[in-house]
C-alpha positions as CSV (number, residue, x, y, z in Angstrom):
1,M,-22.7,6.6,38.2
2,K,-19.5,7.8,40.0
3,D,-17.8,4.4,39.2
4,N,-18.7,4.8,35.5
5,L,-17.2,8.3,35.4
6,K,-14.1,7.1,37.1
7,H,-13.8,4.3,34.6
8,M,-14.3,6.7,31.6
9,K,-11.7,9.1,33.0
10,K,-9.3,6.2,33.4
11,V,-9.9,5.0,29.8
12,I,-9.4,8.6,28.5
13,L,-6.1,9.0,30.4
14,I,-4.8,5.6,29.2
15,G,-5.6,6.6,25.6
16,F,-3.9,10.0,26.1
17,F,-0.8,8.5,27.5
18,T,-0.6,5.8,24.9
19,L,-0.9,8.5,22.1
20,S,1.6,10.7,23.9
21,A,4.0,7.7,24.2
22,F,3.7,7.1,20.4
23,F,4.7,10.6,19.5
24,A,7.4,10.7,22.1
25,T,9.1,7.6,20.8
26,A,8.8,8.3,17.1
27,Q,12.0,9.6,15.7
28,E,13.0,11.4,12.5
29,T,16.7,11.6,12.4
30,P,19.4,12.6,9.9
31,F,21.2,9.8,8.1
32,T,24.6,10.1,6.4
33,L,26.1,7.6,4.1
34,H,29.9,8.0,3.6
35,T,31.1,7.0,0.1
36,P,34.5,7.3,-1.5
37,T,33.3,10.1,-3.6
38,G,31.3,12.1,-1.1
39,D,28.6,11.9,1.5
40,L,24.9,11.2,0.8
41,F,22.3,12.5,3.1
42,G,18.9,11.2,4.0
43,T,16.2,11.1,6.7
44,L,15.5,8.0,8.8
45,T,12.1,7.7,10.3
46,I,12.1,5.1,13.0
47,P,10.0,4.1,16.0
48,E,12.0,4.1,19.2
49,T,11.7,0.5,20.5
50,K,13.9,-2.1,22.1
51,Q,12.9,-4.6,19.5
52,P,14.4,-4.5,15.9
53,V,11.9,-3.3,13.3
54,P,11.8,-3.7,9.5
55,V,13.1,-0.8,7.5
56,V,12.3,0.2,3.9
57,L,14.9,2.0,1.8
58,L,12.9,4.3,-0.5
59,I,14.5,5.3,-3.8
60,A,13.2,8.5,-5.5
61,G,12.1,8.8,-9.1
62,S,14.1,10.5,-11.9
63,G,15.3,14.1,-12.1
64,P,16.1,16.4,-9.3
65,T,13.4,14.9,-6.9
66,D,14.5,15.0,-3.3
67,R,13.9,12.7,-0.3
68,D,10.5,14.2,0.4
69,G,9.3,13.9,-3.2
70,N,9.7,17.6,-4.1
71,S,11.7,19.5,-6.8
72,P,11.7,23.2,-7.1
73,K,13.2,23.0,-10.5
74,L,10.3,20.9,-11.8
75,H,7.7,22.9,-9.7
76,L,7.0,19.6,-7.9
77,E,5.6,20.0,-4.4
78,T,4.1,16.7,-3.3
79,N,5.6,15.6,0.1
80,T,4.7,12.2,-1.2
81,Y,7.8,10.4,0.3
82,K,7.6,12.1,3.6
83,Q,3.9,11.2,3.9
84,L,4.7,7.6,3.1
85,A,7.4,7.5,5.8
86,D,5.1,9.0,8.4
87,S,2.3,6.6,7.5
88,L,4.5,3.5,7.8
89,L,5.9,4.7,11.1
90,K,2.4,4.2,12.6
91,S,2.7,0.5,11.7
92,N,6.1,0.2,13.4
93,I,8.0,0.2,10.1
94,A,11.1,2.4,9.7
95,M,11.9,4.1,6.4
96,L,15.1,5.7,5.1
97,R,14.6,8.1,2.2
98,Y,17.6,10.0,0.8
99,D,18.7,12.7,-1.6
100,K,20.4,10.9,-4.5
101,R,23.9,11.9,-5.6
102,G,23.8,15.5,-6.9
103,I,20.4,16.3,-5.5
104,G,19.4,18.4,-2.4
105,A,21.8,17.9,0.5
106,S,23.8,15.3,-1.5
107,H,24.7,17.9,-4.2
108,A,28.4,18.0,-3.2
109,A,28.8,14.2,-3.9
110,F,27.9,14.8,-7.5
111,K,30.6,14.2,-10.1
112,S,30.3,16.1,-13.3
113,E,27.1,15.2,-15.2
114,A,29.1,13.8,-18.1
115,D,30.8,11.3,-15.7
116,M,27.5,10.0,-14.1
117,T,25.9,6.8,-15.1
118,F,23.0,4.7,-13.8
119,T,25.5,2.3,-12.2
120,D,26.6,5.1,-9.8
121,Y,23.1,5.3,-8.4
122,I,22.8,1.5,-8.2
123,N,26.1,1.3,-6.2
124,D,24.8,4.0,-3.8
125,A,21.6,2.0,-3.2
126,V,23.6,-1.2,-2.6
127,L,25.8,0.6,0.0
128,F,22.7,2.0,1.7
129,V,21.3,-1.5,2.0
130,K,24.5,-2.9,3.3
131,T,24.7,-0.2,6.0
132,L,21.1,-0.8,7.1
133,K,21.7,-4.6,7.2
134,E,24.6,-4.0,9.6
135,D,22.4,-1.9,11.9
136,K,21.1,-3.9,14.8
137,R,18.0,-1.7,15.1
138,F,16.6,-3.3,12.0
139,S,15.2,-6.9,11.7
140,K,14.8,-6.9,7.9
141,V,15.7,-4.5,5.0
142,Y,13.3,-3.9,2.0
143,I,13.9,-1.8,-1.1
144,A,11.1,0.3,-2.5
145,G,11.6,2.3,-5.7
146,H,9.3,4.9,-7.2
147,S,9.1,5.5,-11.0
148,E,12.7,5.4,-12.3
149,G,13.7,4.4,-8.7
150,S,11.8,1.2,-9.3
151,L,14.3,0.1,-11.9
152,L,17.2,1.3,-9.8
153,G,15.8,-0.6,-6.8
154,M,15.4,-3.9,-8.7
155,M,18.9,-3.6,-10.0
156,A,20.2,-3.1,-6.5
157,A,18.1,-6.0,-5.1
158,N,19.8,-8.2,-7.7
159,Q,23.2,-7.3,-6.3
160,I,22.5,-7.6,-2.5
161,P,20.0,-9.8,-0.8
162,V,17.0,-8.1,0.7
163,A,13.8,-9.3,2.5
164,G,11.6,-7.9,-0.3
165,Y,11.4,-5.5,-3.2
166,I,8.6,-3.0,-3.9
167,S,8.0,-1.4,-7.2
168,I,5.8,1.8,-7.1
169,A,4.7,3.1,-10.5
170,G,7.7,1.3,-12.1
171,V,8.2,1.1,-15.8
172,G,7.9,-2.3,-17.4
173,E,9.7,-1.5,-20.6
174,P,13.1,0.0,-21.5
175,L,13.3,3.8,-20.7
176,G,13.6,4.7,-24.4
177,E,10.1,3.2,-25.1
178,T,8.6,5.1,-22.1
179,L,10.1,8.4,-23.2
180,R,8.9,7.9,-26.8
181,K,5.3,7.5,-25.5
182,Q,5.5,10.5,-23.2
183,I,6.8,12.7,-25.9
184,A,4.1,11.5,-28.3
185,V,1.5,12.7,-25.9
186,Q,3.1,15.8,-24.3
187,A,5.1,17.2,-27.3
188,P,3.9,15.5,-30.5
189,A,5.5,18.2,-32.7
190,I,9.0,17.0,-31.8
191,A,8.2,13.2,-31.5
192,Q,9.7,12.2,-34.9
193,I,13.1,13.9,-34.3
194,F,13.1,12.6,-30.7
195,N,12.6,9.1,-31.8
196,K,15.5,9.2,-34.3
197,L,17.8,10.6,-31.6
198,M,16.8,7.9,-29.2
199,D,17.4,5.2,-31.8
200,T,21.1,6.4,-31.9
201,L,21.5,6.5,-28.2
202,E,20.2,3.0,-27.9
203,T,23.0,1.8,-30.1
204,G,25.5,3.2,-27.6
205,H,26.4,6.3,-29.7
206,K,26.1,9.9,-28.9
207,V,24.1,12.4,-30.9
208,T,24.5,16.1,-31.8
209,P,21.9,18.0,-29.8
210,P,19.4,19.9,-32.1
211,D,19.0,23.6,-31.8
212,T,15.4,23.4,-30.6
213,P,15.1,24.4,-26.9
214,V,13.4,21.3,-25.6
215,L,15.5,18.8,-27.6
216,S,18.8,20.6,-26.9
217,T,18.1,20.2,-23.2
218,L,16.9,16.6,-23.3
219,F,19.9,15.5,-25.4
220,R,22.6,17.8,-24.0
221,Q,26.0,16.3,-24.4
222,S,26.6,16.0,-20.7
223,I,23.5,13.8,-20.0
224,Q,24.1,11.4,-22.9
225,P,26.5,9.0,-21.1
226,Y,23.8,8.6,-18.4
227,M,21.1,8.0,-20.9
228,I,23.2,5.5,-22.9
229,S,23.8,3.6,-19.6
230,V,20.1,3.3,-18.7
231,V,18.2,2.9,-22.0
232,K,19.6,-0.5,-22.6
233,I,18.3,-2.0,-19.3
234,H,15.0,-4.0,-19.6
235,P,12.9,-3.9,-16.4
236,Q,11.2,-7.2,-17.2
237,K,14.4,-9.1,-17.5
238,E,15.7,-7.5,-14.3
239,I,12.6,-8.2,-12.2
240,A,12.6,-11.8,-13.4
241,K,16.0,-12.3,-11.8
242,L,14.9,-11.5,-8.3
243,H,14.9,-14.2,-5.6
244,C,12.9,-12.3,-3.0
245,P,9.2,-11.5,-2.4
246,V,8.0,-8.8,-4.8
247,L,5.2,-6.3,-4.5
248,I,4.1,-4.3,-7.6
249,L,1.9,-1.1,-6.9
250,Q,0.3,0.9,-9.7
251,G,-2.4,3.6,-9.9
252,S,-5.0,3.6,-12.6
253,T,-4.8,7.4,-13.4
254,D,-1.0,7.5,-13.6
255,L,-0.3,9.6,-16.7
256,Q,3.5,9.2,-16.6
257,V,3.7,5.4,-16.2
258,K,0.7,3.7,-17.8
259,P,-1.0,0.9,-15.8
260,E,0.0,-1.7,-18.3
261,N,3.6,-1.4,-17.1
262,A,2.6,-3.2,-13.9
263,D,1.0,-6.0,-16.0
264,W,4.3,-6.4,-17.9
265,L,6.3,-6.6,-14.7
266,K,3.8,-9.1,-13.2
267,A,4.0,-11.3,-16.3
268,A,7.8,-11.3,-16.0
269,C,7.7,-12.1,-12.3
270,P,4.6,-14.4,-11.8
271,Q,5.2,-14.9,-8.1
272,A,4.9,-11.1,-7.5
273,E,1.9,-9.6,-5.8
274,L,0.2,-7.0,-7.9
275,V,-2.0,-4.3,-6.4
276,K,-3.7,-1.7,-8.6
277,I,-5.3,1.3,-7.0
278,D,-8.2,2.9,-8.8
279,G,-7.9,6.7,-9.1
280,M,-4.3,7.0,-7.9
281,N,-1.9,9.0,-10.0
282,H,1.9,9.0,-10.4
283,I,2.5,10.9,-7.2
284,L,0.4,8.4,-5.3
285,K,-2.6,10.7,-4.7
286,T,-6.2,10.7,-5.8
287,A,-6.7,12.3,-9.2
288,P,-8.9,11.9,-12.3
289,A,-7.4,11.0,-15.7
290,A,-8.0,14.5,-17.0
291,M,-4.5,15.8,-17.6
292,M,-4.7,19.4,-16.2
293,V,-6.5,18.4,-13.1
294,N,-4.2,15.4,-12.6
295,F,-1.0,17.4,-12.9
296,A,-2.4,20.2,-10.7
297,T,-2.0,17.8,-7.7
298,Y,1.7,17.9,-8.3
299,Q,1.7,21.3,-6.6
300,Q,-0.7,20.4,-3.7
301,P,1.5,18.9,-1.0
302,E,-1.4,18.9,1.5
303,L,-3.1,16.2,-0.4
304,P,-2.7,12.8,1.3
305,I,-1.3,9.7,-0.3
306,R,-3.6,6.8,-0.9
307,S,-4.3,4.7,2.2
308,E,-4.5,1.6,0.0
309,L,-0.9,2.0,-1.0
310,V,0.2,2.3,2.7
311,Q,-1.9,-0.7,3.6
312,A,-0.4,-2.9,0.8
313,I,3.1,-2.0,1.9
314,R,2.3,-2.6,5.5
315,K,0.8,-6.0,4.7
316,F,3.8,-7.0,2.5
317,V,6.4,-6.0,5.1
318,H,4.6,-7.5,8.2
């Protein structure tokens, strides 16, 4: 009996010290990328080990979404990206997530909105990858992009070799088409005018912003150069150019990027692995298809991201 108690105590102590060692060696450190036009800031989550580990560069979605997946301006409180980094850390996978130019801590690196194009964000991602590849702490570098970050990521992966590319809730059609569908559902009263304005932007020409509040914001003069630079890009053509392993992840209750987008990307890149997660919404959490309940999760940061998503990335990287 005494021998059994001693053995149990020994097992418990070993488990305790193993768990303590994990938390002691896990690191979340600031990461700064110096560029000719200003510094970009991020967070590197990395296990402290003598052996090189794989690292995933995570590129956030559109708008003022920060490195954690939050945006006060959009009332977005998700912690999605932080949760993903913390989850992958448990599998000995490092992750670098960052505030894009003009967002969060990287605000000072922002040129005027009128001078920004999609190419600027692509160049930043390429420079991040180059920096990570030169870091001896990492064995391989992967790119993962969420939503609009998916397109940005595949464009970057076509410019600099990476070990693999991960599309998370990525669009499979030109941005103009996605926006048209979103407006048709969320603001049908302005859909007709919106479509005409988009038609003009797609030809490479600017438009005169309407007086209506929503449209005057969406088509403000300063944002039009950026929109013109991105609406002409076709995700299916870009993903077809990749020469690395590809993982496509998509939730069934994503109300912003419909599940068929993943099918279009898969069709354009047959060698890619496609993983669909039932009941996962755009911010990678469990939610029904009902709009109000689905969008309510965007302000519930305590909700965990889907474990199937983490497992798919873990399997892909390892």
